[in-house]
Biopython code that builds the backbone (N, CA, C, O; Angstrom):
import numpy as np
from Bio.PDB.StructureBuilder import StructureBuilder

atoms = [
    (1, "UNK", "N", (-2.109, 0.185, -1.309)),
    (1, "UNK", "CA", (-0.901, -0.437, -0.822)),
    (1, "UNK", "C", (-0.511, 0.254, 0.479)),
    (1, "UNK", "O", (-0.623, 1.472, 0.614)),
    (2, "UNK", "N", (-0.058, -0.543, 1.419)),
    (2, "UNK", "CA", (0.435, -0.021, 2.686)),
    (2, "UNK", "C", (1.837, -0.568, 2.888)),
    (2, "UNK", "O", (2.077, -1.761, 2.697)),
    (3, "UNK", "N", (2.756, 0.292, 3.272)),
    (3, "UNK", "CA", (4.122, -0.149, 3.507)),
    (3, "UNK", "C", (4.615, 0.394, 4.840)),
    (3, "UNK", "O", (4.133, 1.415, 5.332)),
    (4, "UNK", "N", (5.570, -0.298, 5.402)),
    (4, "UNK", "CA", (6.195, 0.134, 6.648)),
    (4, "UNK", "C", (7.662, 0.397, 6.361)),
    (4, "UNK", "O", (8.355, -0.443, 5.787)),
    (5, "UNK", "N", (8.128, 1.566, 6.764)),
    (5, "UNK", "CA", (9.525, 1.943, 6.597)),
    (5, "UNK", "C", (10.173, 1.929, 7.974)),
    (5, "UNK", "O", (9.747, 2.653, 8.873)),
    (6, "UNK", "N", (11.194, 1.113, 8.134)),
    (6, "UNK", "CA", (11.969, 1.095, 9.368)),
    (6, "UNK", "C", (13.195, 1.963, 9.135)),
    (6, "UNK", "O", (13.974, 1.707, 8.217)),
    (7, "UNK", "N", (13.371, 2.978, 9.953)),
    (7, "UNK", "CA", (14.483, 3.895, 9.767)),
    (7, "UNK", "C", (15.079, 4.324, 11.084)),
    (7, "UNK", "O", (14.629, 3.938, 12.163)),
    (8, "UNK", "N", (16.120, 5.147, 10.955)),
    (8, "UNK", "CA", (16.785, 5.676, 12.142)),
    (8, "UNK", "C", (17.245, 7.100, 11.870)),
    (8, "UNK", "O", (17.450, 7.479, 10.717)),
    (9, "UNK", "N", (17.406, 7.879, 12.913)),
    (9, "UNK", "CA", (17.874, 9.251, 12.738)),
    (9, "UNK", "C", (19.264, 9.277, 12.092)),
    (9, "UNK", "O", (20.123, 8.452, 12.404)),
    (10, "UNK", "N", (19.464, 10.222, 11.201)),
    (10, "UNK", "CA", (20.757, 10.395, 10.567)),
    (10, "UNK", "C", (21.021, 9.491, 9.378)),
    (10, "UNK", "O", (22.109, 9.535, 8.803)),
    (11, "UNK", "N", (20.065, 8.684, 9.002)),
    (11, "UNK", "CA", (20.225, 7.767, 7.870)),
    (11, "UNK", "C", (19.694, 8.445, 6.607)),
    (11, "UNK", "O", (18.489, 8.671, 6.494)),
    (12, "UNK", "N", (20.576, 8.774, 5.649)),
    (12, "UNK", "CA", (20.106, 9.459, 4.442)),
    (12, "UNK", "C", (19.157, 8.601, 3.600)),
    (12, "UNK", "O", (18.258, 9.136, 2.952)),
    (13, "UNK", "N", (19.345, 7.300, 3.604)),
    (13, "UNK", "CA", (18.448, 6.416, 2.847)),
    (13, "UNK", "C", (17.053, 6.400, 3.469)),
    (13, "UNK", "O", (16.046, 6.356, 2.762)),
    (14, "UNK", "N", (17.009, 6.435, 4.786)),
    (14, "UNK", "CA", (15.727, 6.456, 5.502)),
    (14, "UNK", "C", (14.976, 7.750, 5.210)),
    (14, "UNK", "O", (13.764, 7.740, 4.998)),
    (15, "UNK", "N", (15.704, 8.857, 5.202)),
    (15, "UNK", "CA", (15.098, 10.156, 4.900)),
    (15, "UNK", "C", (14.516, 10.144, 3.497)),
    (15, "UNK", "O", (13.388, 10.591, 3.287)),
    (16, "UNK", "N", (15.280, 9.631, 2.534)),
    (16, "UNK", "CA", (14.791, 9.585, 1.151)),
    (16, "UNK", "C", (13.586, 8.664, 1.002)),
    (16, "UNK", "O", (12.643, 8.983, 0.278)),
    (17, "UNK", "N", (13.618, 7.530, 1.682)),
    (17, "UNK", "CA", (12.485, 6.600, 1.612)),
    (17, "UNK", "C", (11.231, 7.243, 2.190)),
    (17, "UNK", "O", (10.144, 7.105, 1.629)),
    (18, "UNK", "N", (11.381, 7.942, 3.307)),
    (18, "UNK", "CA", (10.241, 8.608, 3.939)),
    (18, "UNK", "C", (9.705, 9.731, 3.046)),
    (18, "UNK", "O", (8.491, 9.898, 2.926)),
    (19, "UNK", "N", (10.598, 10.496, 2.423)),
    (19, "UNK", "CA", (10.173, 11.565, 1.509)),
    (19, "UNK", "C", (9.407, 10.996, 0.317)),
    (19, "UNK", "O", (8.382, 11.547, -0.083)),
    (20, "UNK", "N", (9.897, 9.904, -0.247)),
    (20, "UNK", "CA", (9.214, 9.279, -1.377)),
    (20, "UNK", "C", (7.847, 8.751, -0.956)),
    (20, "UNK", "O", (6.868, 8.905, -1.686)),
    (21, "UNK", "N", (7.779, 8.135, 0.207)),
    (21, "UNK", "CA", (6.497, 7.620, 0.704)),
    (21, "UNK", "C", (5.511, 8.762, 0.926)),
    (21, "UNK", "O", (4.325, 8.624, 0.624)),
    (22, "UNK", "N", (5.983, 9.873, 1.445)),
    (22, "UNK", "CA", (5.107, 11.032, 1.656)),
    (22, "UNK", "C", (4.595, 11.561, 0.315)),
    (22, "UNK", "O", (3.422, 11.908, 0.180)),
    (23, "UNK", "N", (5.492, 11.618, -0.672)),
    (23, "UNK", "CA", (5.096, 12.072, -2.006)),
    (23, "UNK", "C", (4.034, 11.150, -2.603)),
    (23, "UNK", "O", (3.034, 11.621, -3.144)),
    (24, "UNK", "N", (4.248, 9.846, -2.507)),
    (24, "UNK", "CA", (3.277, 8.892, -3.043)),
    (24, "UNK", "C", (1.941, 8.984, -2.315)),
    (24, "UNK", "O", (0.885, 8.857, -2.934)),
    (25, "UNK", "N", (1.982, 9.204, -1.009)),
    (25, "UNK", "CA", (0.750, 9.354, -0.232)),
    (25, "UNK", "C", (-0.052, 10.551, -0.722)),
    (25, "UNK", "O", (-1.279, 10.491, -0.808)),
    (26, "UNK", "N", (0.643, 11.637, -1.043)),
    (26, "UNK", "CA", (-0.034, 12.845, -1.522)),
    (26, "UNK", "C", (-0.547, 12.707, -2.949)),
    (26, "UNK", "O", (-1.548, 13.328, -3.309)),
    (27, "UNK", "N", (0.123, 11.904, -3.761)),
    (27, "UNK", "CA", (-0.236, 11.777, -5.173)),
    (27, "UNK", "C", (-1.239, 10.660, -5.461)),
    (27, "UNK", "O", (-1.930, 10.696, -6.479)),
    (28, "UNK", "N", (-1.320, 9.683, -4.585)),
    (28, "UNK", "CA", (-2.150, 8.504, -4.862)),
    (28, "UNK", "C", (-3.132, 8.254, -3.730)),
    (28, "UNK", "O", (-2.816, 8.454, -2.557)),
    (29, "UNK", "N", (-4.313, 7.820, -4.096)),
    (29, "UNK", "CA", (-5.315, 7.471, -3.093)),
    (29, "UNK", "C", (-5.126, 6.057, -2.553)),
    (29, "UNK", "O", (-5.675, 5.706, -1.508)),
    (30, "UNK", "N", (-4.349, 5.251, -3.265)),
    (30, "UNK", "CA", (-4.205, 3.844, -2.887)),
    (30, "UNK", "C", (-2.872, 3.531, -2.206)),
    (30, "UNK", "O", (-2.444, 2.377, -2.187)),
    (31, "UNK", "N", (-2.215, 4.545, -1.651)),
    (31, "UNK", "CA", (-0.926, 4.332, -0.997)),
    (31, "UNK", "C", (-0.913, 5.011, 0.355)),
    (31, "UNK", "O", (-1.369, 6.144, 0.509)),
    (32, "UNK", "N", (-0.378, 4.292, 1.339)),
    (32, "UNK", "CA", (-0.174, 4.859, 2.662)),
    (32, "UNK", "C", (1.016, 4.148, 3.285)),
    (32, "UNK", "O", (1.392, 3.058, 2.854)),
    (33, "UNK", "N", (1.607, 4.764, 4.297)),
    (33, "UNK", "CA", (2.782, 4.170, 4.919)),
    (33, "UNK", "C", (2.831, 4.501, 6.401)),
    (33, "UNK", "O", (2.115, 5.371, 6.898)),
    (34, "UNK", "N", (3.695, 3.780, 7.078)),
    (34, "UNK", "CA", (4.000, 4.056, 8.476)),
    (34, "UNK", "C", (5.512, 4.074, 8.597)),
    (34, "UNK", "O", (6.191, 3.178, 8.096)),
    (35, "UNK", "N", (6.035, 5.085, 9.256)),
    (35, "UNK", "CA", (7.468, 5.170, 9.505)),
    (35, "UNK", "C", (7.728, 4.743, 10.940)),
    (35, "UNK", "O", (7.107, 5.258, 11.869)),
    (36, "UNK", "N", (8.644, 3.805, 11.118)),
    (36, "UNK", "CA", (8.998, 3.323, 12.446)),
    (36, "UNK", "C", (10.447, 3.712, 12.724)),
    (36, "UNK", "O", (11.362, 3.253, 12.040)),
    (37, "UNK", "N", (10.650, 4.558, 13.726)),
    (37, "UNK", "CA", (11.991, 4.943, 14.163)),
    (37, "UNK", "C", (12.506, 3.813, 15.053)),
    (37, "UNK", "O", (12.018, 3.620, 16.167)),
    (38, "UNK", "N", (13.488, 3.075, 14.557)),
    (38, "UNK", "CA", (13.939, 1.896, 15.295)),
    (38, "UNK", "C", (14.583, 2.263, 16.627)),
    (38, "UNK", "O", (14.514, 1.482, 17.576)),
    (39, "UNK", "N", (15.206, 3.431, 16.717)),
    (39, "UNK", "CA", (15.793, 3.838, 17.998)),
    (39, "UNK", "C", (14.706, 4.163, 19.009)),
    (39, "UNK", "O", (14.783, 3.731, 20.160)),
    (40, "UNK", "N", (13.707, 4.910, 18.601)),
    (40, "UNK", "CA", (12.615, 5.285, 19.507)),
    (40, "UNK", "C", (11.818, 4.067, 19.956)),
    (40, "UNK", "O", (11.303, 4.034, 21.074)),
    (41, "UNK", "N", (11.717, 3.066, 19.083)),
    (41, "UNK", "CA", (10.941, 1.861, 19.394)),
    (41, "UNK", "C", (11.777, 0.771, 20.064)),
    (41, "UNK", "O", (11.239, -0.254, 20.483)),
    (42, "UNK", "N", (13.089, 0.988, 20.166)),
    (42, "UNK", "CA", (13.955, -0.008, 20.800)),
    (42, "UNK", "C", (14.162, -1.260, 19.968)),
    (42, "UNK", "O", (14.350, -2.349, 20.511)),
    (43, "UNK", "N", (14.127, -1.107, 18.648)),
    (43, "UNK", "CA", (14.314, -2.240, 17.736)),
    (43, "UNK", "C", (15.782, -2.279, 17.310)),
    (43, "UNK", "O", (16.327, -1.275, 16.851)),
    (44, "UNK", "N", (16.409, -3.424, 17.462)),
    (44, "UNK", "CA", (17.816, -3.559, 17.090)),
    (44, "UNK", "C", (17.951, -4.076, 15.657)),
    (44, "UNK", "O", (16.994, -4.562, 15.054)),
    (45, "UNK", "N", (19.165, -3.954, 15.141)),
    (45, "UNK", "CA", (19.442, -4.497, 13.813)),
    (45, "UNK", "C", (19.201, -6.008, 13.803)),
    (45, "UNK", "O", (18.695, -6.554, 12.822)),
    (46, "UNK", "N", (19.562, -6.673, 14.887)),
    (46, "UNK", "CA", (19.338, -8.123, 14.987)),
    (46, "UNK", "C", (17.849, -8.450, 14.932)),
    (46, "UNK", "O", (17.454, -9.441, 14.318)),
    (47, "UNK", "N", (17.019, -7.621, 15.572)),
    (47, "UNK", "CA", (15.567, -7.830, 15.517)),
    (47, "UNK", "C", (15.068, -7.745, 14.082)),
    (47, "UNK", "O", (14.261, -8.568, 13.650)),
    (48, "UNK", "N", (15.548, -6.752, 13.348)),
    (48, "UNK", "CA", (15.129, -6.590, 11.952)),
    (48, "UNK", "C", (15.575, -7.778, 11.106)),
    (48, "UNK", "O", (14.808, -8.281, 10.286)),
    (49, "UNK", "N", (16.799, -8.221, 11.301)),
    (49, "UNK", "CA", (17.308, -9.352, 10.524)),
    (49, "UNK", "C", (16.550, -10.632, 10.850)),
    (49, "UNK", "O", (16.289, -11.444, 9.963)),
    (50, "UNK", "N", (16.200, -10.813, 12.109)),
    (50, "UNK", "CA", (15.493, -12.019, 12.537)),
    (50, "UNK", "C", (14.110, -12.102, 11.899)),
    (50, "UNK", "O", (13.634, -13.196, 11.596)),
    (51, "UNK", "N", (13.468, -10.969, 11.693)),
    (51, "UNK", "CA", (12.092, -10.934, 11.204)),
    (51, "UNK", "C", (11.965, -10.480, 9.759)),
    (51, "UNK", "O", (10.860, -10.163, 9.316)),
    (52, "UNK", "N", (13.038, -10.439, 9.028)),
    (52, "UNK", "CA", (12.999, -9.834, 7.694)),
    (52, "UNK", "C", (12.133, -10.566, 6.690)),
    (52, "UNK", "O", (11.686, -9.943, 5.726)),
    (53, "UNK", "N", (11.874, -11.835, 6.856)),
    (53, "UNK", "CA", (11.072, -12.569, 5.877)),
    (53, "UNK", "C", (9.622, -12.694, 6.288)),
    (53, "UNK", "O", (8.812, -13.237, 5.537)),
    (54, "UNK", "N", (9.281, -12.205, 7.456)),
    (54, "UNK", "CA", (7.896, -12.301, 7.912)),
    (54, "UNK", "C", (7.079, -11.149, 7.351)),
    (54, "UNK", "O", (7.533, -10.005, 7.338)),
    (55, "UNK", "N", (5.892, -11.448, 6.895)),
    (55, "UNK", "CA", (4.963, -10.417, 6.452)),
    (55, "UNK", "C", (3.681, -10.590, 7.226)),
    (55, "UNK", "O", (3.427, -11.648, 7.800)),
    (56, "UNK", "N", (2.888, -9.567, 7.241)),
    (56, "UNK", "CA", (1.686, -9.782, 7.994)),
    (56, "UNK", "C", (0.770, -8.670, 7.887)),
    (56, "UNK", "O", (-0.310, -8.701, 8.478)),
]
sb = StructureBuilder()
sb.init_structure("model")
sb.init_model(0)
sb.init_chain("A")
sb.init_seg("    ")
for serial, (resi, resn, name, xyz) in enumerate(atoms, 1):
    if name == "N":
        sb.init_residue(resn, " ", resi, " ")
    sb.init_atom(name, np.array(xyz, "f"), 0.0, 1.0, " ", f" {name:<3s}", serial, name[0])
structure = sb.get_structure()
């Protein structure tokens, strides 16, 4: 399984999600993730809402 976590600095939920993903990556061979810092990438909340149902 591969998942993408969209987060931002100072978000406690984002920190917890990233920590859990790191733990799962270390414990399982079938899990990996990518963390995307929305501020560093210039992604707005509107961008996330616009694309929330798209998978790919």
